[in-house]
N, C-alpha and C positions, 0 to 999 in steps of 0.2 A: 600550645599551638603546634601543629604538625605540618610537615611538607607533604604528607599524604593527601591525595586528592581523588575525586571521582570524576568520571567523564559524563557530562550531562548531554552534550550533543557532539556527534562525530561526523566525519565525512564531509567537511566543509572546505571551502577554498581558502579564505582568509577572513577571520571574524574581527569585528570591531564594535565599540559602543554598546557594551552590555548595560541594560537599564532594567530595573525592577519597576513594573507598572501594572496596576490592576491585577495583582497576584500572579503575575507571569514575568519571566525573564525574556526581554526583547534584545535583539542584536542584529547587526548588519553583516552580510557576507559580500565583501568587495566584488569578488569575481564569480560569485553565484548570482550576482545582480538582484538580490532580494533582501528584504527585511523579514525576519521571522520572529516568532515567540513560542514559548513552551511553558509548561508547568514547572514548578520548582525543581523537579527531578528529571526534566527533559522530556516527559511524556506529553502527549497531545501537541506535538510539534505542528505548527501551522505557518503558512506564508501570509504575511500581513501586507506586503507590497512588492511588486516587481519594479526594479529601478535600473533601466538599461545604462544610466549615466554613472553607475557605481556608487552605491549608498555608503555613507559613513555615519556622521553624528546624528543622534536622535534626540527628540524632545517633544513636549506636548504643550499645546495652547491651553489656557484656562478652561476652555469649553470641551477639552478632551481630544481635539483633532491632533493627529500626529504630524510632526515636522521631520523632514529627512534631508540631510545634506546630500546632494547629487554632485559627485566630484568632477567628472570629466566635462559635463556641460555647465558647471559652475553655477548651480542653482540651489535654492532651498525649496523643496517641494512640500506641499500640504495635502494630506489625505482627507478628503471630504467624508461626510457621514455615509455616503453611498459607496465608499471605497475607491472612488476615482482620485487620481493624483493631478494636482494643478500646480502651477508655478506660484510659490509664495513670495519669492524674491529672486531677481536675476542679479548675480554677483559678478558677472563677466566683466563689467566695466570698472570693477572695484578691486578685485584680488589679483595678486601677482603670481599666484600658483593655484593648484587645485585646493578648494576648501576642504576641510577635513572634520575635526571634531567641533562640538557645539554644546552649549548649555542654554536653558531657557528659564527666565525668571518668572515670578508669580504674576506679572502683568502681561506675559506672553512675548516679551522681548528676547530674541535669540542673539547670543554672542558667538560669533563664528570665526574660527582661525583658518589660516591657509598656509600652504607649504612655503610660499614666497619664491620658489625656484623649481626647476624640474629635477626632482630627486632621482627618479629612475634613470635619467640620462646622465647622472653624475655631475650636473652643473655645480658651480661654486655656491656655497650657502649664502643666501641674502636675507637679512632681517626683513620682517614683514609686519603687517598690521592685524588688528582685531577689528571686526566690524559688527555693529549692532543692526539687526533686522527687526524693525518695529512690526506690530501686529498688522499694519496696513501694507507691509512689504517695503517700506522705505529703508534704504541702506545708508548707514552713517559710520565713518571710521571713528573709533573711540580710543584706540591706543596704537602706538607704532613701536619700532625697534624691538620686536619680539623675534627670537630665534627659534622658528618653527613652533608656533603656539599649538599645543595639542590638547590633552585632557584639561577640562575646566570644570569648576564647581562653584556654586554660590553658597556661602555659609548662612546659617540661620540669622546672623546679625548683619547680613548685607555686604559681605566681602566677596569679591570675585577672585578666585585663585586660578592662575593659568600656568600649566606645566609647559616649559620650553625645552623641547627635545634636544636641540643643539646648544641651548643656553646654559645647560648644567644648573638650572635653577627653577624655582617656582616664584612667579611674581604675583603681587597682591594689589588690588585696587578697591577702594571704597565705591560702592554702587549708590549713586544718588537717586532721589525719587523720580527724576526725569530721565534716568537711564544713562547718565554720564559716568565715566570712570575717573576718579580723582584719588589724590594721595597715593600715588604709585610708590611701592617699596618692594624690596626683595624679602619674600616670606621664608625661603630656604635657598641656601647657596651650597652646591655640592662641589664645584670646581670652577676654574676660570673659563671665560669664553674661549672656544676652540679656534683653530685655523679654519679658513673658509672651505677647505677641501673636505668633501663628505667623507672620503676614505680616512683621512687623518682625524677628523672629528669623531668618527665612530670608534676609532682606535684609542682615542684619548679621553673621551667624555667619561665622567665618573658615574653619572646617572643619566641615561638616555630616556628621560621620562616620556612615556606615551600616554595612554589613557589613565584616568584617575577617578577616585571616588572618596567621599567624605564619611567618617563615622561620627557617632553621637558624642564623642569626647573631643572632637576637633582634630583627630588624626586623619591624615591624607594618605590613602593607599595609592601607590604609583606602580604601574608596570614598567620595569626597567628593560627596555627593548634590547639592549646589548648585554645586560648583566644576567639574563635568564633568571630573573627574580622578581618578586613582589615585595615592596618595602612600605612600611608604615612610617610616616614622617610627621613630626610636629613642628609648629612655628619655631624658627631658628635653625632648622635643618637637622635636628637630631633624629636618627633612625632608631625607632623603638622596637621594631619587629621586622623580620625578614623571612620570606618563604621562598625556597628554591625547589620548583617543581620538576627540574630536570629537562626543561624545554624552554625555548624563548616564549615570552608572553608580551602582549602588545596592548592590552586594555584590561580594565577590571571594574567590577561593580558589586556593591553590597545589596543583598536582598534575601528572599526566602521569608517564610512565615514569621520568623523571629528576628529577621534582619541580620543574622549572623552567618549567612552563607556568602562567601567571597567568590564571585564568579570571575574567571580569567579567560582571555582569548589566547589560545596557544597555537603556534604554527612553527614549522622548521626554520622559516626565514620570512622576510617581507618582500622578496624580489617578485615583481609582477609576473614575469613569464613563467617562473617555476610554480607560483601559486595558482595561476590560471590553468596550468596543465595537470594539477593534482588535487585530490581532496583529502589532504592530510591534516587540515586544521580541526581543532576541537574547542568546545567550550567546557572548561573544567571547573571544579568547585572545591573549596576548602571551608572548614569551619573555623571561625575566629571568635575572640572573646567579646569584642565591643561591637554592638550592632550598628547598622548604617543609620543615617538620618532619613527616617521613613517619610517625612513630609518635605522632601527636597523640592524646591520650585521647579515646575516643568516636568515632574515625574509623577 
């Protein structure tokens, strides 16, 4: 495995949520206010949705309709068959901060995290909740005491893994048939819970886990937002592989024709004003040994 990478998409503001779906790589651009997709090599780039509320997490209902987290207006949007966007769920009365990443199960239930506080204003870190959005738009809190829940995946045997950016850990829940989360435990622990100051937390956290994706052997690739690296972790917290691309990375996803292309969202930093003003973000790609789980629910 090599740190060498290729650039798949360039000249973006800040990319998140890379997802392999229908033989294309899909992703959100926060401050480009759009969701786009491209072929494996970045060709045939097309805009899939314009999202003024700042798109983040992506997923798909069983019937193929796209779900998009819209951050600033605190909604989950649904793209209908004719391309129009409608409100799938209003999270404004439920979340304590902007909603961000999301995963969708095989029944079309979306599990959405949120910041829990105003990150860009430098407010103190506050633990927050995870919410389930049912196919009919009903919103239910399903877990709490999460320290900035971010990348999340559902394993083939029905375990929901949630990466906590400021928690220095990955938490696991068993997913019940009716969508509840039970048997909470720590799947991987990298360091202690930090101070509630964002500045101190960013300086002390061992793995500032952001977006994540699962491979076919149960390894979890995590973008370490402050470590400028991608790490592959197995249950218990052992890091088996590390890629250092020479740039900060904020999310990752496995895809490509053989499932062995690891896509990563790279940018100089995550500060909103700087990223709005520049188009320096890129979608980059690496080749890895273990393919992704190609039948991931919601993908």
